[in-house]
C-alpha positions as CSV (number, residue, x, y, z in Angstrom):
1,M,-264.0,9.6,183.9
2,R,-262.4,13.1,184.2
3,V,-258.9,13.2,182.7
4,M,-256.3,16.0,182.7
5,A,-253.7,16.4,180.0
6,L,-250.5,18.3,180.5
7,D,-248.3,19.6,177.7
8,W,-245.2,19.8,179.9
9,G,-242.4,22.3,179.0
10,K,-239.5,23.9,180.7
11,R,-241.2,27.3,180.8
12,R,-244.9,26.5,180.7
13,I,-247.4,23.7,181.2
14,G,-250.4,23.6,178.9
15,I,-253.5,22.1,180.7
16,A,-256.6,20.5,179.3
17,V,-259.4,18.6,181.0
18,S,-262.1,16.3,179.8
19,D,-265.8,16.5,180.6
20,G,-267.2,14.0,183.1
21,L,-268.0,11.5,180.4
22,G,-264.5,11.5,179.1
23,I,-265.6,12.6,175.6
24,A,-264.8,16.3,175.1
25,A,-261.6,18.2,176.0
26,H,-261.2,21.9,176.8
27,G,-258.2,24.0,177.7
28,L,-257.5,25.7,181.0
29,R,-255.1,28.5,181.7
30,T,-251.5,27.7,181.0
31,L,-249.3,27.3,184.0
32,V,-246.2,29.5,183.9
33,R,-243.5,27.4,185.5
34,T,-241.9,28.7,188.7
35,T,-240.4,26.0,191.0
36,N,-241.1,22.3,190.7
37,R,-242.8,22.3,194.1
38,Q,-245.1,25.2,193.3
39,D,-245.9,23.7,189.9
40,L,-246.9,20.4,191.5
41,D,-249.0,22.2,194.2
42,A,-250.9,24.2,191.5
43,L,-251.6,21.1,189.5
44,I,-252.6,19.1,192.6
45,G,-255.0,21.9,193.5
46,L,-256.6,21.7,190.0
47,I,-256.8,17.9,190.2
48,R,-258.7,18.1,193.5
49,E,-260.9,21.1,192.5
50,R,-262.0,19.4,189.3
51,D,-262.2,15.8,190.6
52,I,-259.7,14.5,188.1
53,E,-259.3,10.8,188.1
54,S,-256.3,10.4,186.0
55,V,-253.6,12.5,184.3
56,I,-251.7,12.2,181.1
57,V,-248.4,14.0,180.5
58,G,-247.2,14.6,177.0
59,N,-244.1,12.5,176.1
60,P,-242.0,14.6,173.8
61,L,-240.6,11.8,171.6
62,H,-238.4,12.3,168.6
63,L,-240.3,11.9,165.2
64,D,-238.8,8.4,164.9
65,G,-240.4,7.4,168.3
66,T,-237.2,7.4,170.3
67,K,-237.0,9.3,173.6
68,S,-235.7,12.8,173.7
69,G,-233.8,14.6,176.5
70,S,-237.1,16.2,177.5
71,S,-238.8,12.8,177.7
72,S,-236.9,11.8,180.8
73,R,-237.5,15.2,182.4
74,A,-241.2,15.0,181.6
75,A,-241.3,11.4,183.0
76,R,-239.7,12.5,186.3
77,F,-242.3,15.2,186.6
78,A,-245.0,12.7,185.9
79,F,-243.7,10.4,188.6
80,Q,-243.6,13.2,191.1
81,L,-247.1,14.3,190.3
82,A,-248.4,10.7,190.6
83,R,-246.7,10.3,194.0
84,H,-248.0,13.6,195.4
85,A,-251.5,13.8,193.8
86,G,-252.5,10.2,194.4
87,V,-254.0,9.7,190.9
88,P,-252.7,7.6,188.1
89,V,-250.4,9.5,185.7
90,E,-249.5,8.1,182.3
91,M,-247.1,9.3,179.6
92,W,-248.7,9.8,176.2
93,D,-247.1,10.5,172.9
94,E,-247.3,14.1,172.0
95,R,-245.3,14.2,168.8
96,L,-246.3,17.2,166.6
97,T,-249.0,18.5,169.0
98,S,-247.2,21.9,169.5
99,W,-246.6,22.1,165.7
100,E,-250.2,21.3,165.0
101,A,-251.3,23.9,167.6
102,E,-249.1,26.6,166.0
103,S,-250.5,25.7,162.5
104,M,-254.1,25.9,163.8
105,L,-253.5,29.3,165.4
106,G,-251.9,30.7,162.3
107,T,-249.8,33.8,163.1
108,R,-247.8,33.8,166.4
109,P,-250.3,34.5,169.2
110,K,-249.6,37.4,171.6
111,D,-249.9,34.9,174.5
112,P,-247.4,32.0,174.0
113,G,-249.5,30.0,176.5
114,E,-252.2,29.7,173.8
115,I,-250.0,27.2,171.9
116,D,-249.4,25.2,175.1
117,R,-253.1,25.1,176.0
118,L,-254.1,24.0,172.5
119,A,-251.4,21.4,172.4
120,A,-252.8,20.0,175.7
121,V,-256.3,19.9,174.2
122,L,-254.9,18.0,171.1
123,L,-253.0,15.6,173.4
124,L,-256.2,14.9,175.4
125,E,-258.3,14.5,172.3
126,S,-255.9,11.9,170.9
127,Y,-255.9,10.0,174.3
128,L,-259.7,10.1,174.5
129,A,-260.1,8.9,170.9
130,A,-257.7,6.0,171.5
131,R,-259.7,5.0,174.6
132,Q,-263.0,5.0,172.7
133,S,-261.7,2.8,169.9
């Protein structure tokens, strides 16, 4: 099953996809946000091009597990994506993925999209691992 993970943010969306077996994750180019409609169109194009069967969107919860202000915005985006793309879209806990990505990359990368891309890969890896157990 091909799955796409989105590290949703106000300025950028990190994107990762799984292989056809749903085992390995790899990052794609980071989407620099423009308008909601253009962002949705770009993601729908990737979903169709890569035969994605489901999408997970990172849920930016507080460390204690409660919803943040960004959680509701990410959930609205996920709902719109599901409605327009015609594939299941699920929210998935993304606590600390961006922090972990920054730690793994070390010094601040020249391309801020690298953090978003790696965060999406980490998000997808956690989802795939949970599905396998």
